[in-house]
C-alpha positions as CSV (number, residue, x, y, z in Angstrom):
1,M,188.7,51.4,-129.1
2,A,191.6,49.3,-130.3
3,A,195.0,50.6,-131.2
4,N,195.7,47.7,-133.6
5,T,194.0,44.8,-135.3
6,G,195.1,42.2,-132.6
7,Q,193.5,44.3,-129.9
8,G,190.4,44.7,-131.9
9,R,190.1,41.0,-132.6
10,Q,190.6,40.2,-128.9
11,F,188.0,42.8,-127.9
12,T,185.5,41.2,-130.3
13,V,186.2,37.7,-128.8
14,F,185.8,39.3,-125.4
15,L,182.3,40.6,-126.4
16,V,181.2,37.3,-127.9
17,G,182.3,35.5,-124.8
18,L,180.5,38.0,-122.6
19,T,177.3,37.7,-124.6
20,V,177.4,33.9,-124.6
21,G,178.1,33.8,-120.9
22,C,175.2,36.2,-120.2
23,Y,172.9,34.0,-122.2
24,G,174.2,31.0,-120.2
25,I,173.3,32.9,-116.9
26,A,169.9,33.8,-118.1
27,S,169.0,30.3,-119.1
28,L,171.0,28.4,-116.4
29,S,168.1,26.0,-115.6
30,S,168.3,24.4,-119.1
31,G,171.0,22.2,-120.3
32,L,171.8,24.5,-123.2
33,G,172.2,27.3,-120.6
34,K,174.9,25.4,-118.7
35,V,176.8,24.6,-121.9
36,A,176.5,28.3,-122.9
37,L,177.9,29.4,-119.5
38,G,180.8,27.1,-119.8
39,A,181.5,28.1,-123.4
40,G,181.2,31.8,-122.5
41,A,183.6,31.3,-119.6
42,A,186.1,29.6,-121.8
43,I,185.9,32.2,-124.5
44,L,186.4,34.9,-121.8
45,M,189.4,33.2,-120.5
46,G,190.8,32.8,-124.1
47,S,190.3,36.6,-124.6
48,L,192.1,37.3,-121.3
49,F,195.1,35.3,-122.3
50,G,195.0,37.0,-125.8
51,F,194.9,40.4,-124.1
52,L,197.9,39.5,-121.9
53,K,199.8,38.3,-125.0
54,L,199.1,41.7,-126.6
55,K,200.1,43.8,-123.6
56,P,203.8,44.1,-124.7
57,L,202.7,45.6,-128.0
58,E,201.6,48.7,-126.2
59,G,203.9,51.7,-125.9
60,K,205.1,53.5,-122.8
61,P,202.2,54.7,-120.7
62,A,201.5,58.5,-120.8
63,Q,201.2,58.9,-117.0
64,K,204.1,58.5,-114.7
65,P,203.5,55.6,-112.3
66,G,202.2,56.9,-109.0
67,S,200.9,55.7,-105.8
68,G,197.8,53.6,-106.2
69,S,196.6,53.9,-102.6
70,M,194.4,56.9,-103.2
71,K,193.0,55.3,-106.3
72,L,192.1,52.3,-104.3
73,V,190.5,54.4,-101.6
74,G,188.4,56.3,-104.2
75,A,187.3,53.0,-105.9
76,F,186.5,51.5,-102.4
77,L,184.4,54.5,-101.5
78,A,182.5,54.3,-104.8
79,T,181.8,50.7,-104.1
80,L,180.9,51.2,-100.5
81,G,178.3,53.8,-101.5
82,W,176.5,51.1,-103.6
83,I,176.8,48.6,-100.8
84,V,175.2,51.1,-98.3
85,T,172.3,51.7,-100.7
86,L,171.7,48.0,-101.3
87,L,172.0,47.1,-97.5
88,G,169.5,49.9,-96.7
89,M,167.0,48.1,-98.8
90,H,167.4,44.9,-96.8
91,F,167.6,46.4,-93.3
92,V,164.9,49.1,-93.4
93,D,161.3,48.5,-94.3
94,S,160.1,52.1,-94.4
95,T,160.3,54.3,-97.5
96,G,161.8,57.2,-95.6
97,G,164.6,54.9,-94.2
98,R,165.4,53.5,-97.6
99,L,165.5,57.0,-99.0
100,A,168.0,58.1,-96.3
101,F,170.2,55.0,-96.9
102,A,170.1,55.6,-100.7
103,L,171.0,59.3,-100.3
104,I,173.9,58.4,-97.9
105,G,175.1,55.8,-100.4
106,I,175.0,58.2,-103.3
107,A,176.8,60.8,-101.3
108,V,179.6,58.3,-100.3
109,S,179.9,57.1,-104.0
110,L,180.0,60.7,-105.3
111,Y,182.7,61.7,-102.8
112,G,184.8,58.8,-103.9
113,I,184.2,59.4,-107.6
114,L,184.3,63.2,-107.8
115,G,186.4,64.0,-104.8
116,I,189.2,61.4,-104.3
117,L,189.7,59.9,-107.7
118,P,190.3,63.0,-109.7
119,A,192.8,64.2,-107.1
120,A,194.5,60.8,-107.2
121,F,194.8,60.8,-111.0
122,N,195.7,64.4,-111.4
123,K,198.6,64.1,-108.9
124,N,200.9,62.7,-111.7
125,A,199.1,64.2,-114.7
126,I,201.0,64.5,-118.0
127,W,200.5,68.3,-118.2
128,K,202.3,68.7,-114.8
129,T,205.7,67.7,-116.0
């Protein structure tokens, strides 16, 4: 996962902060939960700044920089599919209607994930140089 010890250390700090923050969200009604949520958020911010400090240590990226618009469209469609599925649960009361919304949402997500994202990432692939 980590290329060097600094990245491994910051990844460990990130996981600890995420765990503490999740505990804080789970027990938000208690005083300890609020403290844990604040501590988890602080640890996550610390790991973010640690990651940003380590960024220059990485080498040149393997892929050539390309247009990010198709990548954003693919990510948007993947997210839109989940939103369609979740909204279908709230707008329709029948099982058949919810099933239809779920299938439409899955289809939209799969089109974004399997149709658009691979084409966007393979446009500037390393093996095409």
